[in-house]
mmCIF file of the N, C-alpha and C atoms, coordinates in Angstrom:
data_MODEL
# 
_entry.id   MODEL 
# 
loop_
_atom_site.group_PDB 
_atom_site.id 
_atom_site.type_symbol 
_atom_site.label_atom_id 
_atom_site.label_alt_id 
_atom_site.label_comp_id 
_atom_site.label_asym_id 
_atom_site.label_entity_id 
_atom_site.label_seq_id 
_atom_site.pdbx_PDB_ins_code 
_atom_site.Cartn_x 
_atom_site.Cartn_y 
_atom_site.Cartn_z 
_atom_site.occupancy 
_atom_site.B_iso_or_equiv 
_atom_site.pdbx_formal_charge 
_atom_site.auth_seq_id 
_atom_site.auth_comp_id 
_atom_site.auth_asym_id 
_atom_site.auth_atom_id 
_atom_site.pdbx_PDB_model_num 
ATOM 1   N N  . UNK A 1 1  ? -198.227 -93.227 85.241  1.00 0.00 ? 1  UNK A N  1 
ATOM 2   C CA . UNK A 1 1  ? -197.948 -92.832 86.630  1.00 0.00 ? 1  UNK A CA 1 
ATOM 3   C C  . UNK A 1 1  ? -196.570 -93.347 87.077  1.00 0.00 ? 1  UNK A C  1 
ATOM 4   N N  . UNK A 1 2  ? -196.268 -94.590 86.726  1.00 0.00 ? 2  UNK A N  1 
ATOM 5   C CA . UNK A 1 2  ? -194.988 -95.158 87.147  1.00 0.00 ? 2  UNK A CA 1 
ATOM 6   C C  . UNK A 1 2  ? -193.809 -94.419 86.511  1.00 0.00 ? 2  UNK A C  1 
ATOM 7   N N  . UNK A 1 3  ? -193.973 -94.023 85.240  1.00 0.00 ? 3  UNK A N  1 
ATOM 8   C CA . UNK A 1 3  ? -192.894 -93.303 84.557  1.00 0.00 ? 3  UNK A CA 1 
ATOM 9   C C  . UNK A 1 3  ? -192.580 -91.992 85.271  1.00 0.00 ? 3  UNK A C  1 
ATOM 10  N N  . UNK A 1 4  ? -193.623 -91.290 85.698  1.00 0.00 ? 4  UNK A N  1 
ATOM 11  C CA . UNK A 1 4  ? -193.413 -90.022 86.407  1.00 0.00 ? 4  UNK A CA 1 
ATOM 12  C C  . UNK A 1 4  ? -192.649 -90.247 87.708  1.00 0.00 ? 4  UNK A C  1 
ATOM 13  N N  . UNK A 1 5  ? -192.981 -91.316 88.421  1.00 0.00 ? 5  UNK A N  1 
ATOM 14  C CA . UNK A 1 5  ? -192.286 -91.624 89.676  1.00 0.00 ? 5  UNK A CA 1 
ATOM 15  C C  . UNK A 1 5  ? -190.807 -91.873 89.420  1.00 0.00 ? 5  UNK A C  1 
ATOM 16  N N  . UNK A 1 6  ? -190.513 -92.620 88.352  1.00 0.00 ? 6  UNK A N  1 
ATOM 17  C CA . UNK A 1 6  ? -189.111 -92.928 88.052  1.00 0.00 ? 6  UNK A CA 1 
ATOM 18  C C  . UNK A 1 6  ? -188.351 -91.663 87.684  1.00 0.00 ? 6  UNK A C  1 
ATOM 19  N N  . UNK A 1 7  ? -189.003 -90.767 86.939  1.00 0.00 ? 7  UNK A N  1 
ATOM 20  C CA . UNK A 1 7  ? -188.345 -89.511 86.573  1.00 0.00 ? 7  UNK A CA 1 
ATOM 21  C C  . UNK A 1 7  ? -188.041 -88.689 87.820  1.00 0.00 ? 7  UNK A C  1 
ATOM 22  N N  . UNK A 1 8  ? -188.985 -88.628 88.731  1.00 0.00 ? 8  UNK A N  1 
ATOM 23  C CA . UNK A 1 8  ? -188.785 -87.874 89.977  1.00 0.00 ? 8  UNK A CA 1 
ATOM 24  C C  . UNK A 1 8  ? -187.654 -88.493 90.790  1.00 0.00 ? 8  UNK A C  1 
ATOM 25  N N  . UNK A 1 9  ? -187.592 -89.818 90.812  1.00 0.00 ? 9  UNK A N  1 
ATOM 26  C CA . UNK A 1 9  ? -186.507 -90.497 91.534  1.00 0.00 ? 9  UNK A CA 1 
ATOM 27  C C  . UNK A 1 9  ? -185.161 -90.137 90.926  1.00 0.00 ? 9  UNK A C  1 
ATOM 28  N N  . UNK A 1 10 ? -185.090 -90.116 89.601  1.00 0.00 ? 10 UNK A N  1 
ATOM 29  C CA . UNK A 1 10 ? -183.844 -89.764 88.925  1.00 0.00 ? 10 UNK A CA 1 
ATOM 30  C C  . UNK A 1 10 ? -183.398 -88.359 89.263  1.00 0.00 ? 10 UNK A C  1 
ATOM 31  N N  . UNK A 1 11 ? -184.364 -87.437 89.323  1.00 0.00 ? 11 UNK A N  1 
ATOM 32  C CA . UNK A 1 11 ? -184.034 -86.059 89.668  1.00 0.00 ? 11 UNK A CA 1 
ATOM 33  C C  . UNK A 1 11 ? -183.512 -85.973 91.100  1.00 0.00 ? 11 UNK A C  1 
ATOM 34  N N  . UNK A 1 12 ? -184.170 -86.677 92.010  1.00 0.00 ? 12 UNK A N  1 
ATOM 35  C CA . UNK A 1 12 ? -183.719 -86.681 93.410  1.00 0.00 ? 12 UNK A CA 1 
ATOM 36  C C  . UNK A 1 12 ? -182.309 -87.243 93.516  1.00 0.00 ? 12 UNK A C  1 
ATOM 37  N N  . UNK A 1 13 ? -182.046 -88.301 92.754  1.00 0.00 ? 13 UNK A N  1 
ATOM 38  C CA . UNK A 1 13 ? -180.727 -88.942 92.778  1.00 0.00 ? 13 UNK A CA 1 
ATOM 39  C C  . UNK A 1 13 ? -179.650 -87.964 92.300  1.00 0.00 ? 13 UNK A C  1 
ATOM 40  N N  . UNK A 1 14 ? -179.914 -87.262 91.205  1.00 0.00 ? 14 UNK A N  1 
ATOM 41  C CA . UNK A 1 14 ? -178.906 -86.330 90.687  1.00 0.00 ? 14 UNK A CA 1 
ATOM 42  C C  . UNK A 1 14 ? -178.702 -85.161 91.655  1.00 0.00 ? 14 UNK A C  1 
ATOM 43  N N  . UNK A 1 15 ? -179.770 -84.699 92.302  1.00 0.00 ? 15 UNK A N  1 
ATOM 44  C CA . UNK A 1 15 ? -179.631 -83.633 93.304  1.00 0.00 ? 15 UNK A CA 1 
ATOM 45  C C  . UNK A 1 15 ? -178.773 -84.115 94.465  1.00 0.00 ? 15 UNK A C  1 
ATOM 46  N N  . UNK A 1 16 ? -179.011 -85.350 94.888  1.00 0.00 ? 16 UNK A N  1 
ATOM 47  C CA . UNK A 1 16 ? -178.254 -85.905 96.016  1.00 0.00 ? 16 UNK A CA 1 
ATOM 48  C C  . UNK A 1 16 ? -176.772 -86.020 95.646  1.00 0.00 ? 16 UNK A C  1 
ATOM 49  N N  . UNK A 1 17 ? -176.502 -86.483 94.427  1.00 0.00 ? 17 UNK A N  1 
ATOM 50  C CA . UNK A 1 17 ? -175.103 -86.617 93.995  1.00 0.00 ? 17 UNK A CA 1 
ATOM 51  C C  . UNK A 1 17 ? -174.412 -85.264 93.968  1.00 0.00 ? 17 UNK A C  1 
ATOM 52  N N  . UNK A 1 18 ? -175.130 -84.248 93.453  1.00 0.00 ? 18 UNK A N  1 
ATOM 53  C CA . UNK A 1 18 ? -174.545 -82.905 93.398  1.00 0.00 ? 18 UNK A CA 1 
ATOM 54  C C  . UNK A 1 18 ? -174.261 -82.396 94.805  1.00 0.00 ? 18 UNK A C  1 
ATOM 55  N N  . UNK A 1 19 ? -175.175 -82.634 95.715  1.00 0.00 ? 19 UNK A N  1 
ATOM 56  C CA . UNK A 1 19 ? -174.988 -82.195 97.103  1.00 0.00 ? 19 UNK A CA 1 
ATOM 57  C C  . UNK A 1 19 ? -173.792 -82.909 97.722  1.00 0.00 ? 19 UNK A C  1 
ATOM 58  N N  . UNK A 1 20 ? -173.632 -84.205 97.415  1.00 0.00 ? 20 UNK A N  1 
ATOM 59  C CA . UNK A 1 20 ? -172.494 -84.959 97.950  1.00 0.00 ? 20 UNK A CA 1 
ATOM 60  C C  . UNK A 1 20 ? -171.188 -84.400 97.417  1.00 0.00 ? 20 UNK A C  1 
ATOM 61  N N  . UNK A 1 21 ? -171.132 -84.104 96.118  1.00 0.00 ? 21 UNK A N  1 
ATOM 62  C CA . UNK A 1 21 ? -169.885 -83.600 95.548  1.00 0.00 ? 21 UNK A CA 1 
ATOM 63  C C  . UNK A 1 21 ? -169.553 -82.224 96.122  1.00 0.00 ? 21 UNK A C  1 
ATOM 64  N N  . UNK A 1 22 ? -170.579 -81.393 96.360  1.00 0.00 ? 22 UNK A N  1 
ATOM 65  C CA . UNK A 1 22 ? -170.327 -80.094 96.982  1.00 0.00 ? 22 UNK A CA 1 
ATOM 66  C C  . UNK A 1 22 ? -169.786 -80.283 98.390  1.00 0.00 ? 22 UNK A C  1 
ATOM 67  N N  . UNK A 1 23 ? -170.317 -81.268 99.115  1.00 0.00 ? 23 UNK A N  1 
ATOM 68  C CA . UNK A 1 23 ? -169.851 -81.523 100.479 1.00 0.00 ? 23 UNK A CA 1 
ATOM 69  C C  . UNK A 1 23 ? -168.388 -81.947 100.459 1.00 0.00 ? 23 UNK A C  1 
ATOM 70  N N  . UNK A 1 24 ? -168.004 -82.752 99.457  1.00 0.00 ? 24 UNK A N  1 
ATOM 71  C CA . UNK A 1 24 ? -166.610 -83.191 99.353  1.00 0.00 ? 24 UNK A CA 1 
ATOM 72  C C  . UNK A 1 24 ? -165.708 -81.979 99.127  1.00 0.00 ? 24 UNK A C  1 
ATOM 73  N N  . UNK A 1 25 ? -166.126 -81.076 98.266  1.00 0.00 ? 25 UNK A N  1 
ATOM 74  C CA . UNK A 1 25 ? -165.341 -79.872 97.978  1.00 0.00 ? 25 UNK A CA 1 
ATOM 75  C C  . UNK A 1 25 ? -165.190 -79.023 99.236  1.00 0.00 ? 25 UNK A C  1 
ATOM 76  N N  . UNK A 1 26 ? -166.242 -78.933 100.042 1.00 0.00 ? 26 UNK A N  1 
ATOM 77  C CA . UNK A 1 26 ? -166.196 -78.142 101.276 1.00 0.00 ? 26 UNK A CA 1 
ATOM 78  C C  . UNK A 1 26 ? -165.372 -78.856 102.339 1.00 0.00 ? 26 UNK A C  1 
ATOM 79  N N  . UNK A 1 27 ? -165.518 -80.167 102.436 1.00 0.00 ? 27 UNK A N  1 
ATOM 80  C CA . UNK A 1 27 ? -164.874 -80.927 103.510 1.00 0.00 ? 27 UNK A CA 1 
ATOM 81  C C  . UNK A 1 27 ? -163.362 -81.010 103.324 1.00 0.00 ? 27 UNK A C  1 
ATOM 82  N N  . UNK A 1 28 ? -162.899 -81.025 102.090 1.00 0.00 ? 28 UNK A N  1 
ATOM 83  C CA . UNK A 1 28 ? -161.464 -81.179 101.841 1.00 0.00 ? 28 UNK A CA 1 
ATOM 84  C C  . UNK A 1 28 ? -160.640 -80.067 102.489 1.00 0.00 ? 28 UNK A C  1 
ATOM 85  N N  . UNK A 1 29 ? -160.959 -78.789 102.253 1.00 0.00 ? 29 UNK A N  1 
ATOM 86  C CA . UNK A 1 29 ? -160.184 -77.729 102.918 1.00 0.00 ? 29 UNK A CA 1 
ATOM 87  C C  . UNK A 1 29 ? -160.311 -77.767 104.439 1.00 0.00 ? 29 UNK A C  1 
ATOM 88  N N  . UNK A 1 30 ? -161.478 -78.161 104.948 1.00 0.00 ? 30 UNK A N  1 
ATOM 89  C CA . UNK A 1 30 ? -161.651 -78.253 106.401 1.00 0.00 ? 30 UNK A CA 1 
ATOM 90  C C  . UNK A 1 30 ? -160.711 -79.298 106.969 1.00 0.00 ? 30 UNK A C  1 
ATOM 91  N N  . UNK A 1 31 ? -160.540 -80.376 106.250 1.00 0.00 ? 31 UNK A N  1 
ATOM 92  C CA . UNK A 1 31 ? -159.633 -81.435 106.684 1.00 0.00 ? 31 UNK A CA 1 
ATOM 93  C C  . UNK A 1 31 ? -158.207 -80.886 106.756 1.00 0.00 ? 31 UNK A C  1 
ATOM 94  N N  . UNK A 1 32 ? -157.818 -80.053 105.793 1.00 0.00 ? 32 UNK A N  1 
ATOM 95  C CA . UNK A 1 32 ? -156.471 -79.486 105.790 1.00 0.00 ? 32 UNK A CA 1 
ATOM 96  C C  . UNK A 1 32 ? -156.276 -78.515 106.949 1.00 0.00 ? 32 UNK A C  1 
ATOM 97  N N  . UNK A 1 33 ? -157.351 -77.844 107.338 1.00 0.00 ? 33 UNK A N  1 
ATOM 98  C CA . UNK A 1 33 ? -157.243 -76.957 108.497 1.00 0.00 ? 33 UNK A CA 1 
ATOM 99  C C  . UNK A 1 33 ? -157.027 -77.764 109.770 1.00 0.00 ? 33 UNK A C  1 
ATOM 100 N N  . UNK A 1 34 ? -157.671 -78.927 109.816 1.00 0.00 ? 34 UNK A N  1 
ATOM 101 C CA . UNK A 1 34 ? -157.564 -79.769 111.003 1.00 0.00 ? 34 UNK A CA 1 
ATOM 102 C C  . UNK A 1 34 ? -156.188 -80.431 111.072 1.00 0.00 ? 34 UNK A C  1 
ATOM 103 N N  . UNK A 1 35 ? -155.650 -80.831 109.906 1.00 0.00 ? 35 UNK A N  1 
ATOM 104 C CA . UNK A 1 35 ? -154.357 -81.517 109.858 1.00 0.00 ? 35 UNK A CA 1 
ATOM 105 C C  . UNK A 1 35 ? -153.429 -80.788 108.890 1.00 0.00 ? 35 UNK A C  1 
ATOM 106 N N  . UNK A 1 36 ? -153.000 -79.562 109.225 1.00 0.00 ? 36 UNK A N  1 
ATOM 107 C CA . UNK A 1 36 ? -152.205 -78.783 108.262 1.00 0.00 ? 36 UNK A CA 1 
ATOM 108 C C  . UNK A 1 36 ? -150.841 -79.397 107.974 1.00 0.00 ? 36 UNK A C  1 
ATOM 109 N N  . UNK A 1 37 ? -150.270 -80.115 108.933 1.00 0.00 ? 37 UNK A N  1 
ATOM 110 C CA . UNK A 1 37 ? -148.926 -80.674 108.748 1.00 0.00 ? 37 UNK A CA 1 
ATOM 111 C C  . UNK A 1 37 ? -148.933 -81.693 107.618 1.00 0.00 ? 37 UNK A C  1 
ATOM 112 N N  . UNK A 1 38 ? -149.931 -82.562 107.622 1.00 0.00 ? 38 UNK A N  1 
ATOM 113 C CA . UNK A 1 38 ? -150.022 -83.574 106.572 1.00 0.00 ? 38 UNK A CA 1 
ATOM 114 C C  . UNK A 1 38 ? -150.217 -82.911 105.217 1.00 0.00 ? 38 UNK A C  1 
ATOM 115 N N  . UNK A 1 39 ? -151.032 -81.862 105.181 1.00 0.00 ? 39 UNK A N  1 
ATOM 116 C CA . UNK A 1 39 ? -151.299 -81.171 103.918 1.00 0.00 ? 39 UNK A CA 1 
ATOM 117 C C  . UNK A 1 39 ? -150.034 -80.483 103.413 1.00 0.00 ? 39 UNK A C  1 
ATOM 118 N N  . UNK A 1 40 ? -149.324 -79.792 104.301 1.00 0.00 ? 40 UNK A N  1 
ATOM 119 C CA . UNK A 1 40 ? -148.122 -79.076 103.890 1.00 0.00 ? 40 UNK A CA 1 
ATOM 120 C C  . UNK A 1 40 ? -147.029 -80.041 103.442 1.00 0.00 ? 40 UNK A C  1 
ATOM 121 N N  . UNK A 1 41 ? -146.882 -81.146 104.141 1.00 0.00 ? 41 UNK A N  1 
ATOM 122 C CA . UNK A 1 41 ? -145.842 -82.090 103.744 1.00 0.00 ? 41 UNK A CA 1 
ATOM 123 C C  . UNK A 1 41 ? -146.159 -82.682 102.377 1.00 0.00 ? 41 UNK A C  1 
ATOM 124 N N  . UNK A 1 42 ? -147.455 -82.854 102.097 1.00 0.00 ? 42 UNK A N  1 
ATOM 125 C CA . UNK A 1 42 ? -147.834 -83.370 100.788 1.00 0.00 ? 42 UNK A CA 1 
ATOM 126 C C  . UNK A 1 42 ? -147.535 -82.332 99.707  1.00 0.00 ? 42 UNK A C  1 
ATOM 127 N N  . UNK A 1 43 ? -147.798 -81.069 100.000 1.00 0.00 ? 43 UNK A N  1 
ATOM 128 C CA . UNK A 1 43 ? -147.484 -79.999 99.047  1.00 0.00 ? 43 UNK A CA 1 
ATOM 129 C C  . UNK A 1 43 ? -145.980 -79.931 98.798  1.00 0.00 ? 43 UNK A C  1 
ATOM 130 N N  . UNK A 1 44 ? -145.195 -80.059 99.843  1.00 0.00 ? 44 UNK A N  1 
ATOM 131 C CA . UNK A 1 44 ? -143.744 -79.982 99.698  1.00 0.00 ? 44 UNK A CA 1 
ATOM 132 C C  . UNK A 1 44 ? -143.211 -81.134 98.855  1.00 0.00 ? 44 UNK A C  1 
ATOM 133 N N  . UNK A 1 45 ? -143.896 -82.283 98.930  1.00 0.00 ? 45 UNK A N  1 
ATOM 134 C CA . UNK A 1 45 ? -143.483 -83.409 98.091  1.00 0.00 ? 45 UNK A CA 1 
ATOM 135 C C  . UNK A 1 45 ? -143.823 -83.148 96.630  1.00 0.00 ? 45 UNK A C  1 
ATOM 136 N N  . UNK A 1 46 ? -144.950 -82.443 96.391  1.00 0.00 ? 46 UNK A N  1 
ATOM 137 C CA . UNK A 1 46 ? -145.390 -82.201 95.015  1.00 0.00 ? 46 UNK A CA 1 
ATOM 138 C C  . UNK A 1 46 ? -144.582 -81.057 94.388  1.00 0.00 ? 46 UNK A C  1 
ATOM 139 N N  . UNK A 1 47 ? -144.422 -79.947 95.122  1.00 0.00 ? 47 UNK A N  1 
ATOM 140 C CA . UNK A 1 47 ? -143.821 -78.745 94.547  1.00 0.00 ? 47 UNK A CA 1 
ATOM 141 C C  . UNK A 1 47 ? -142.355 -78.905 94.131  1.00 0.00 ? 47 UNK A C  1 
ATOM 142 N N  . UNK A 1 48 ? -141.469 -79.513 94.927  1.00 0.00 ? 48 UNK A N  1 
ATOM 143 C CA . UNK A 1 48 ? -140.083 -79.662 94.463  1.00 0.00 ? 48 UNK A CA 1 
ATOM 144 C C  . UNK A 1 48 ? -139.991 -80.476 93.166  1.00 0.00 ? 48 UNK A C  1 
ATOM 145 N N  . UNK A 1 49 ? -140.880 -81.414 92.988  1.00 0.00 ? 49 UNK A N  1 
ATOM 146 C CA . UNK A 1 49 ? -140.864 -82.227 91.773  1.00 0.00 ? 49 UNK A CA 1 
ATOM 147 C C  . UNK A 1 49 ? -141.251 -81.392 90.557  1.00 0.00 ? 49 UNK A C  1 
ATOM 148 N N  . UNK A 1 50 ? -142.006 -80.320 90.773  1.00 0.00 ? 50 UNK A N  1 
ATOM 149 C CA . UNK A 1 50 ? -142.470 -79.484 89.660  1.00 0.00 ? 50 UNK A CA 1 
ATOM 150 C C  . UNK A 1 50 ? -141.373 -78.536 89.168  1.00 0.00 ? 50 UNK A C  1 
ATOM 151 N N  . UNK A 1 51 ? -140.361 -78.301 89.980  1.00 0.00 ? 51 UNK A N  1 
ATOM 152 C CA . UNK A 1 51 ? -139.297 -77.346 89.595  1.00 0.00 ? 51 UNK A CA 1 
ATOM 153 C C  . UNK A 1 51 ? -138.425 -77.860 88.481  1.00 0.00 ? 51 UNK A C  1 
# 
């Protein structure tokens, strides 16, 4: 019985982690919409270096 509980806990943990990572992926672009100047200035710093 205890082994089954631990397995279920592990599954819940991995589901929670996946949900958190999806939230991070969604939240990042929203942050750029809220603060576009900071995002654009960061892009401008990265892109000239790539040329």
